[in-house]
C-alpha positions as CSV (number, residue, x, y, z in Angstrom):
1,M,-88.9,-103.0,-120.6
2,A,-86.2,-101.7,-122.2
3,T,-82.5,-103.3,-122.6
4,T,-79.4,-101.5,-123.2
5,P,-78.4,-103.1,-126.9
6,I,-74.7,-104.7,-126.8
7,T,-72.4,-104.2,-130.1
8,A,-69.5,-105.7,-130.2
9,I,-66.5,-103.9,-131.3
10,P,-66.8,-103.6,-135.1
11,S,-64.2,-105.1,-137.4
12,S,-60.5,-103.7,-138.1
13,R,-62.0,-103.8,-141.8
14,V,-64.6,-101.0,-140.4
15,P,-63.4,-97.8,-141.0
16,V,-64.7,-95.3,-138.3
17,V,-65.1,-92.2,-140.6
18,D,-67.4,-93.1,-144.2
19,P,-64.9,-91.8,-147.0
20,K,-67.7,-90.7,-149.1
21,T,-69.7,-89.2,-146.4
22,G,-67.0,-87.9,-144.3
23,L,-69.2,-89.4,-141.0
24,I,-68.6,-91.9,-138.7
25,T,-69.5,-95.1,-140.1
26,R,-72.7,-96.5,-138.6
27,E,-71.0,-99.7,-137.1
28,W,-68.8,-97.1,-135.3
29,Y,-71.7,-95.1,-134.4
30,R,-73.8,-97.4,-132.9
31,F,-70.8,-99.0,-131.1
32,F,-69.7,-95.7,-129.4
33,S,-73.9,-95.1,-128.9
34,N,-74.0,-98.3,-126.8
35,L,-70.4,-97.5,-124.6
36,Y,-72.4,-93.9,-123.6
37,D,-75.5,-96.0,-122.2
38,L,-73.6,-98.5,-120.6
39,T,-71.6,-96.2,-118.9
40,G,-74.7,-94.0,-117.7
41,G,-75.5,-91.7,-120.5
42,G,-74.2,-88.9,-119.4
43,T,-75.5,-89.5,-115.8
44,N,-72.5,-91.0,-114.2
45,S,-71.4,-88.4,-111.3
46,I,-67.3,-90.5,-112.0
47,S,-65.4,-87.7,-113.6
48,L,-62.2,-88.5,-115.8
49,T,-60.3,-87.0,-113.1
50,D,-61.7,-89.6,-110.8
51,L,-60.8,-92.0,-113.5
52,Q,-57.2,-90.8,-113.4
53,L,-56.7,-91.2,-109.8
54,A,-54.4,-94.3,-108.9
55,P,-55.3,-96.4,-106.1
56,V,-53.4,-95.6,-102.7
57,P,-50.4,-98.0,-102.2
58,P,-50.3,-100.1,-99.1
59,V,-47.6,-99.2,-96.1
60,I,-45.2,-101.7,-96.2
61,S,-42.8,-101.5,-92.9
62,V,-40.7,-104.3,-91.1
63,G,-41.1,-104.9,-87.4
64,V,-41.8,-107.4,-85.4
65,D,-44.9,-108.2,-82.8
66,A,-43.1,-110.3,-80.2
67,Q,-39.9,-110.0,-77.9
68,G,-38.2,-110.0,-74.4
69,G,-35.2,-111.0,-72.6
70,I,-33.8,-110.8,-69.7
71,R,-29.4,-110.6,-68.1
72,K,-27.6,-111.5,-65.3
73,T,-24.6,-109.7,-63.9
74,S,-24.4,-111.9,-60.5
75,N,-22.5,-115.0,-59.9
76,Q,-23.6,-118.2,-59.7
77,V,-21.5,-120.7,-58.4
78,V,-22.1,-124.2,-60.1
79,G,-19.1,-125.7,-58.7
80,T,-18.2,-128.6,-61.0
81,L,-19.6,-128.6,-64.4
82,G,-20.0,-132.0,-66.4
83,A,-22.2,-134.5,-67.8
84,A,-25.0,-133.2,-66.1
85,Y,-27.0,-129.9,-67.3
86,V,-26.7,-126.9,-65.2
87,T,-29.4,-124.4,-65.4
88,V,-28.7,-120.3,-65.5
89,T,-30.9,-118.9,-62.9
90,N,-31.3,-115.8,-60.8
91,Y,-31.1,-113.1,-63.7
92,D,-31.0,-109.4,-62.5
93,S,-32.7,-107.4,-64.9
94,V,-34.8,-107.0,-67.9
95,A,-32.9,-107.0,-71.2
96,I,-35.7,-106.2,-73.5
97,T,-39.2,-105.4,-72.2
98,P,-41.7,-108.4,-73.5
99,I,-44.0,-107.3,-76.1
100,G,-46.6,-109.8,-77.9
101,G,-47.6,-112.6,-75.0
102,L,-43.9,-113.0,-73.8
103,T,-43.4,-113.5,-69.9
104,L,-40.5,-113.0,-68.0
105,D,-39.3,-114.8,-64.7
106,L,-35.7,-113.2,-63.4
107,A,-35.6,-116.1,-60.4
108,V,-36.4,-119.2,-62.8
109,G,-34.1,-117.6,-65.5
110,S,-37.2,-118.3,-68.4
111,V,-38.9,-116.7,-71.3
112,E,-42.0,-117.8,-72.0
113,T,-44.1,-117.1,-74.9
114,T,-47.7,-117.9,-76.6
115,Y,-46.9,-115.8,-79.6
116,P,-46.9,-118.5,-82.8
117,T,-44.0,-117.3,-84.8
118,N,-40.0,-117.6,-85.6
119,Y,-38.0,-116.5,-83.3
120,V,-34.1,-115.4,-83.1
121,V,-33.0,-116.8,-79.9
122,T,-29.7,-114.7,-78.3
123,V,-27.5,-116.7,-75.4
124,N,-24.7,-114.6,-74.4
125,T,-22.6,-116.3,-71.1
126,T,-19.4,-116.2,-69.9
127,F,-18.1,-118.5,-67.3
128,S,-14.8,-119.2,-65.2
129,C,-13.7,-122.2,-64.3
130,T,-9.9,-123.9,-63.3
131,P,-7.6,-124.4,-66.4
132,D,-6.6,-127.8,-67.6
133,N,-3.2,-127.3,-68.8
134,N,-3.1,-130.4,-71.1
135,S,-6.0,-130.2,-73.3
136,S,-8.6,-128.2,-74.5
137,R,-12.7,-129.4,-73.4
138,F,-16.3,-128.8,-74.7
139,T,-19.5,-128.3,-73.2
140,Y,-23.3,-127.6,-74.6
141,Y,-25.7,-125.1,-74.3
142,R,-29.5,-125.9,-74.7
143,L,-32.9,-124.7,-74.4
144,F,-34.7,-126.5,-71.6
145,N,-38.7,-126.8,-71.6
146,A,-38.7,-126.4,-67.6
147,T,-42.4,-126.4,-67.5
148,D,-41.9,-130.2,-69.2
149,N,-38.6,-131.2,-67.6
150,A,-37.5,-131.6,-71.4
151,P,-35.0,-130.1,-73.5
152,V,-36.3,-128.3,-76.7
153,A,-35.5,-129.9,-80.0
154,D,-32.6,-129.1,-82.2
155,S,-31.5,-126.1,-79.7
156,E,-28.4,-128.0,-78.4
157,R,-25.0,-125.6,-79.5
158,I,-21.3,-127.3,-78.5
159,I,-18.2,-124.7,-76.9
160,Y,-15.0,-125.3,-76.9
161,V,-12.7,-124.1,-74.2
162,G,-9.0,-124.3,-75.2
163,A,-6.0,-125.9,-73.1
164,Y,-4.8,-123.2,-70.8
165,A,-8.3,-121.2,-70.7
166,A,-10.0,-120.1,-67.5
167,G,-13.1,-120.0,-68.8
168,G,-15.7,-119.5,-71.5
169,T,-17.8,-117.9,-73.3
170,I,-20.8,-118.3,-75.0
171,N,-22.6,-116.0,-77.6
172,L,-24.7,-117.4,-80.2
173,S,-27.7,-116.3,-82.0
174,S,-29.6,-118.7,-83.7
175,P,-33.0,-118.8,-85.4
176,L,-35.9,-121.2,-83.6
177,A,-39.3,-122.2,-85.1
178,L,-41.2,-122.4,-81.8
179,P,-43.8,-125.2,-82.2
180,A,-47.1,-124.8,-80.8
181,L,-46.4,-127.3,-77.7
182,L,-43.9,-124.9,-76.6
183,F,-46.4,-121.8,-76.1
184,G,-47.2,-121.5,-72.3
185,K,-43.5,-123.2,-71.5
186,K,-41.4,-121.8,-69.2
187,L,-38.0,-121.8,-71.5
188,V,-34.7,-121.4,-69.8
189,V,-30.8,-121.7,-71.1
190,Q,-28.7,-124.9,-69.4
191,I,-25.0,-125.6,-69.7
192,G,-23.3,-129.0,-69.7
193,G,-23.2,-132.6,-71.1
194,G,-19.3,-132.2,-72.0
195,S,-16.2,-132.2,-70.6
196,T,-15.5,-132.0,-66.9
197,F,-14.8,-128.4,-65.6
198,A,-13.8,-127.6,-61.7
199,S,-14.6,-124.3,-59.9
200,V,-17.1,-123.1,-62.5
201,I,-18.8,-120.0,-61.7
202,V,-21.3,-118.1,-64.5
203,D,-20.5,-114.8,-64.2
204,S,-22.9,-112.8,-66.8
205,A,-25.6,-114.1,-68.6
206,A,-28.5,-112.7,-71.5
207,F,-31.2,-114.7,-72.7
208,T,-33.5,-113.1,-75.6
209,M,-35.6,-114.0,-77.7
210,I,-37.3,-111.7,-80.5
211,E,-39.2,-112.7,-83.4
212,V,-38.0,-112.6,-86.8
213,P,-38.6,-109.2,-88.5
214,R,-41.0,-109.6,-91.4
215,N,-42.7,-107.1,-93.7
216,K,-46.4,-105.9,-92.1
217,V,-48.6,-104.6,-94.9
218,S,-51.2,-101.7,-93.8
219,Q,-53.3,-99.2,-95.9
């Protein structure tokens, strides 16, 4: 059975052209002849133009695969707000159309996801109350797992309300790495856990979850 001879590239000491004859030296001729055989002996259909073509680069875009959100403009009468947490409920409309496995419940005030990724959670809430002319006060907002009746770890944020202020505003965005144990759970916004506020009314609210933008590669 015929085999293709393998010849190593000649040493740098071997000239390509024989200075006596002006012809290619034997070592270099064998080397180029074997390359010719190894590349098909002239029968290969790949042309020099084909070899010069660069590969098609991937297309990189920035986007999200999961998002959703709700908003409310109608008043929610809370009454006295203090150490106990109160859930913001009865939203009016969809703020961001859900994609990527997110489910919205306006009445409960929840956003539910089954998509495993990192989210930016945005909470915008305004509330009115009877002012305290003597001292500033504080309250908290947090995410709460309404399905399992448990607060979401590391989601609590403090809100300060100054003296003489007749209300407060929660306007925060924070990253949240959603653990798998929260997939399929109804997440709601709660306020409370702080100072005592009288005659509290939640005037408006919005609650959104958007996947942290990431590079998406396609050919």
